[in-house]
C-alpha positions, 0 to 999 in steps of 0.5 A: 663065292659060295663054293670057295667059303664052303671049301674053306670051311671044309678045310678049316673045320671053323669059320670064326677067325677073320683070317678065313674071310680074307683067305676067301677073298684072295681065292676069289681074286686069284681065280679072276686073274689069268693063269700064271699071273697070280701075284701078291700085288694083285691079290692085295689090290683086290682085297684092299678094294673090298676091305680097305686092309693094308697089305701087311694086314692082309699078308698077316691074315693069310699067314694065319689062315694057312698056318691054321689049316696046315696045323688043325685042318682037314689034311685029306682034303688039303692033299686032294686040292693040291694034287688036283692043282699039281695035275692041272699044272702039269697038263698045261706045261706039257 
């Protein structure tokens, strides 16, 4: 979880919004799932177990975090992460 928090902090440049804690929990939950089986219902369930938040509250927090990172975040790091994910996905489909 420490690496996830560090990466999210580098992406966002700030930590004050609670939406980033929800984003970290979502990433942690996604990493625990088999590749290709990441569905929102699994993320909602994992985050709900840790926080008690409803699926609607979780979705709003993730949307806020995504919009904030997209608008104000470290674009170079964001592009690097998605380029790595794109390459991994293509390797697994070959």
